[in-house]
N, C-alpha and C positions, 0 to 999 in steps of 0.2 A: 858469580855475582854480577848483575848489570852495572854498567857504568853510570853513576848517578848524575855525572857532569855532561852526559850526552844530551844535546838539544835538538837532535834530529826530529823534524816534524813540528817544532815549535816556531812561532812567529813573534819577533820582537821589534817594537818601535822605539827609536832613540831620537828624542828631539834635540836640536843642537848637535846632531850626529855627524856633521861634516868636519869637525876638527876637535883637537884638544881632547878632553876627557871623553866627550861624547863619541867621538870617532874611535878612540881606544877601546871603549866599551863594546861598540858595534863590532869592531874588528874581531875582538875576543869572542863575542857570541857567534859570529859567523865561522870562526875557527872551529868551534865546537858544535856546528851543524845547524845553528838557527837560521831561518830565513829572516832577512833584515830589511826594515823600512826606516829610512832616516829622514827627518824633516829639518830644513835649515832655511834661513831667510836669504841667503846668498846663492845664487843659481850656479855660479862658476864653481864655488867650493863644493857644492852638491854633486856637480858633475865629476869633480876630481875624486871625491870620496867614493862615489858610485864606481868609477873605474877601479880603484884599489880593492873595494869590496867584491867586485865581480870575479877576482881571481879565486874566490872560494867556491866550491861546488854547491851553492845555495841560491835561492832566489833573493834578489836584492832589488830595491826601488829607492828613489829619492824624490822628494817632492818639496817645492818652495812653499813654506808655510811660515807666516809671521804669527807666532803663538799668542801675541798680544791682540790678535783680531779673532773674535769668537767665531765669525762665519768661516774663516779659513780653517780654524781647527776642526769645526763640525764637518766641513766639506772633505778635509783630509782624513778624518777617521772614517767617513763613509767610503771614501776612495780605497783606504786600506782594507776595510771590510770586504769591499767588492773584489779587490785584487787578490788578497790572500785567503779569504774565507774565515778568518780567525785572527785573534791577537792574544797571545799567551803573557807577554811581558811588555810592560810600558815603562820606559825610563824617561822621566820628565827631567831633562837636563839643561835645556835651553835657558840661558840666563845672561844678564848683563850686570856690570858693576856700576854703571853710572859715574858721574862726576864726583870726585873727592872734594868735599867743601865743608867748611866749618858749618855746624848745625845751625847757628844763629844766622847764617847767610844762605842757608839752603833755600831751594825753590820748589814751589809746588809742581812745576813743569818736570824738574828732576825726579821728584818723588813719583809722579805719574808714570814717567818712562819706565822706572826701575820696577815699580809695582806691576806695571802692565805686562811685562815679561815674566818677571820672577814670581809673581803670585797669581795674577789673573790667568796667565798663560799655562802655569802648572794646574791650576783648578780646572780650566776648560779641557785640558788635555786628559787629565785623569777622570773627570766626569764622563766624557764621551767614551773613553776606553772601559770605564766600569760598566756602562750601559751594555756594552757588547759582551763583556765577561758575565755579567748577571743574567742576561738573555741565555747564554750558553749553559749556565749553571741550572737555570730553570728547565732547560730542555734535557738536562740529565748528565751534563759534563761540567762538574764544578772545577774551579781552579783558576789560577792566574797570579802574576806577581807584578805589584806596582812599586815603582822606585822613584823616590823623589831626591833630587840632588840639591842639598842645602850647602852648608859652608861652616867652617870653624867659627865664623862670625855669628852663627846661631847660638853659640854658648859662651864666647868670649867677647868682650867689648872692643869695638873697632872704631877709634876716632876718626871723624870725618866720613864715616860709612855707616851711620845710624840707620838710614833707610834701607841700605843693602842688607845689613844685619837683620833688621826687622823682618824684611821679606824671607830671608833664609830660616829664621826661627819660625815664622809662620808655616813653612813647608813642613817642618818637623812635627808641628802640632796637627796639621792636616793629615800626615801619614799615620800618626797615632790613631786618630779618630777613624780613618778609613780602615785600619786594621780591625777595630772593634766592629764597625757596622757591617763589613763585608766578609768577615771571618766565616760566618754561617755559609757563605757560598764557596768555600775554600779559597777565597782570594786573599793573598798576603800583601801586606803594605810595609815597606821599610824605607829608612832614610840613610842616604850616604853622605857624609859631610867631608869634603876635601879640606886639607889645610893649605899650605903655601905651595902652590903647584905652578911650575914654569911652563906657562902656556902664553900664546900671543894675547890672552886677556890680562896677563900680568907682566908686562915688560919691565916694570919697575923693580923686580926683584933683583936685577943685577946692579942696581945703584948702591951707593955707599951705606945708606942707613939700613936697609934689609940685610945687606951682607955682614955688617958689623954688629947689628943688634938682634936680629931674628935668627938668622942661620946658626949662631952658637948655641941657641936654645933648643935646637932640633937634635935629638940624640943620634939619629941616623946621619947626621952632618951632610944633608943635601936636600935641594928642593925636590919636591914630588914631581913626577911625570905622569902624563896621560896614561901610559902604559901601566901605571901602578894600580889602575882601577879596572882593568880587565878581569882580574881574578873575582873581584866582589860581584861584578856584573854576572859572571857566569854562575857563580854560587847562587845568587838570588834568583836567577832565571831557571835554575835546575831544580831536580828532585831532591838534591842534597839539602835544601833549605825548606823542605816540605813542611816543617813544624816551626819555622822562623817567621814571626810577624810582629810588627810594632817595634823593630830594632832601630837603633841609631848607630851607624858604623862611622866612626871618626878616623879618618885615614889621614894622618898628619905627621908621619914620621916620628911619633912620640912627643910633639910639641906640647900637648895638653898635660902630659904628666911630669914635665920638667919643672 
């Protein structure tokens, strides 16, 4: 029986792939044979991630892309197509948390900054990637996997993070609709929603309030790690999930069921 998790010959793009959850996903995909392209807005982090990924016997590339800039996303996808010849999996992971502020004191500037990355960036990335996948399907090779990275905030209320939560809920809705429209082309679309994950985006997790009020509610009794997302990335990129689309994967250590 063939190994359904073998990604040899497949090409994956991971936005925000130079650190945290994104890098862990990219690393797991590379370990299972996928060629990897990562986008990140920080050139130094891109270089560090590229060096680590180059340890795997696959093709890897890193490009400085601000996903909140439509022109950069379009150019990046064109370059990816030229460089790798195809794209089989797109993980729209790049995101920002923005400022934590009372809703009545929130600013339009902060809203635009958050939505620019978390929603506009996801939309542009998946739109351009879908175009490549649909073209390939019409040429006789259907298939592809779209993965939007949302958040626990898409389903749980988060005080002082209303804009962030709204942006992540929008991703889940977008992925469901993509699953319906692009299913006839063999393209699958799923959402991965992280819970409380200890990355440099969440340095506040080690402070008193999260440790005493949130951590006890997590049945697995620990914060999540970036590496906790490697498995779901491999599953959704592989033939093992060939009939799985429109899904919402909440990876939170059991927080939501407590």
